[in-house]
C-alpha positions as CSV (number, residue, x, y, z in Angstrom):
1,M,14.7,17.2,-35.3
2,G,13.8,18.5,-31.9
3,Q,10.9,16.2,-31.7
4,L,13.1,13.2,-32.5
5,V,15.4,14.1,-29.7
6,S,12.4,14.5,-27.4
7,D,11.1,11.0,-28.4
8,V,14.5,9.4,-27.9
9,S,15.0,11.0,-24.5
10,E,11.5,9.9,-23.5
11,I,12.4,6.3,-24.4
12,L,15.7,6.5,-22.5
13,D,13.9,8.0,-19.5
14,Y,11.4,5.2,-19.6
15,K,14.3,2.6,-19.6
16,E,15.8,4.4,-16.6
17,N,12.5,4.6,-14.8
18,K,11.9,0.9,-15.5
19,K,15.3,0.0,-14.0
20,S,14.6,2.0,-10.9
21,A,11.1,0.6,-10.5
22,K,12.6,-2.9,-10.7
23,S,15.2,-2.2,-8.1
24,E,12.6,-0.7,-5.8
25,R,10.4,-3.8,-6.2
26,Q,13.4,-6.0,-5.3
27,E,14.1,-3.9,-2.2
28,I,10.4,-4.2,-1.1
29,L,10.4,-8.0,-1.7
30,A,13.7,-8.4,0.3
31,Q,12.1,-6.3,3.1
32,M,9.0,-8.6,3.0
33,A,11.2,-11.7,3.2
34,A,13.2,-10.3,6.1
35,D,9.9,-9.4,7.9
36,E,8.6,-12.9,7.4
37,K,11.8,-14.4,8.8
38,Q,11.8,-12.1,11.8
39,K,8.1,-13.0,12.4
40,N,8.9,-16.7,12.3
41,N,11.9,-16.2,14.7
42,L,9.7,-14.3,17.1
43,V,7.1,-17.1,17.1
44,K,9.8,-19.7,17.7
45,K,11.3,-17.6,20.5
46,A,7.8,-17.1,22.2
47,L,7.1,-20.8,21.9
48,A,10.5,-21.7,23.5
49,T,9.9,-19.2,26.3
50,Q,6.5,-20.7,27.0
51,R,7.8,-24.2,27.0
52,A,10.5,-23.2,29.4
53,Q,8.0,-21.4,31.7
54,Y,5.7,-24.5,31.7
55,G,8.7,-26.8,32.5
56,A,10.0,-24.5,35.2
57,S,6.7,-24.3,36.9
58,G,6.1,-28.0,36.9
59,R,3.0,-27.8,34.7
60,N,2.3,-30.5,32.2
61,S,0.9,-29.8,28.8
62,R,-2.0,-32.3,28.9
63,G,-5.1,-30.9,27.4
64,V,-3.2,-28.3,25.5
65,T,-2.4,-29.1,21.9
66,E,0.8,-27.8,20.4
67,G,-1.1,-26.8,17.3
68,A,-3.5,-24.5,19.3
69,V,-0.6,-22.9,21.2
70,L,1.4,-22.4,18.0
71,A,-1.7,-20.9,16.3
72,R,-2.3,-18.5,19.2
73,L,1.4,-17.4,19.2
74,K,1.3,-16.9,15.4
75,S,-1.8,-14.8,15.6
76,E,-0.4,-12.7,18.5
77,T,2.9,-12.0,16.7
78,A,1.5,-11.6,13.2
79,T,-0.5,-8.5,13.7
80,P,2.2,-5.8,13.2
81,Y,3.7,-7.8,10.3
82,D,0.4,-8.1,8.5
83,E,0.1,-4.3,8.4
84,K,3.7,-4.1,7.1
85,R,2.8,-6.7,4.5
86,R,-0.3,-4.8,3.3
87,N,1.8,-1.6,3.0
88,N,4.5,-3.3,1.1
89,L,2.0,-4.9,-1.3
90,K,0.5,-1.4,-1.9
91,K,4.0,-0.1,-2.6
92,L,4.7,-3.0,-5.0
93,K,1.5,-2.2,-7.0
94,S,2.4,1.5,-7.2
95,T,6.0,1.0,-8.5
96,K,5.5,0.9,-12.2
97,A,7.3,2.9,-14.9
98,K,5.0,4.8,-17.3
99,K,5.6,3.4,-20.8
100,P,5.8,6.1,-23.5
101,N,3.3,5.9,-26.3
102,L,5.1,7.3,-29.4
103,L,2.1,6.6,-31.7
104,K,-0.1,9.0,-29.6
105,S,2.7,11.5,-29.6
106,L,3.0,11.3,-33.4
107,L,-0.8,11.5,-33.9
108,G,-1.0,14.5,-31.7
109,R,1.6,16.3,-33.9
110,F,0.4,14.9,-37.2
111,D,-1.1,18.1,-38.5
112,S,2.1,20.1,-37.8
113,L,4.2,17.3,-39.3
114,V,2.2,17.1,-42.5
115,G,1.2,20.7,-42.9
């Protein structure tokens, strides 16, 4: 009877661990989305600042493609966010609930159950 209680509690613990792992993954994904939004806003702000500085100084943008400027700004602002993204992806991979294997548990106790 004690083993049955142990097996049932192991299954219930697994369900609880599975729920907590799911909520943790959702938190990590929400943080990753917020970081991406913050990075995009930072790029937009830097681009607007640069345009304002060029306009105020009387420079023209001939010879400078918007694509090149945007690519440079993205690469400059993306570095800290890339590290955060790598860390969050590692966390996502590590958040898994360990599934109980009742068959292995029964086979391990088979002799004591039968004998």
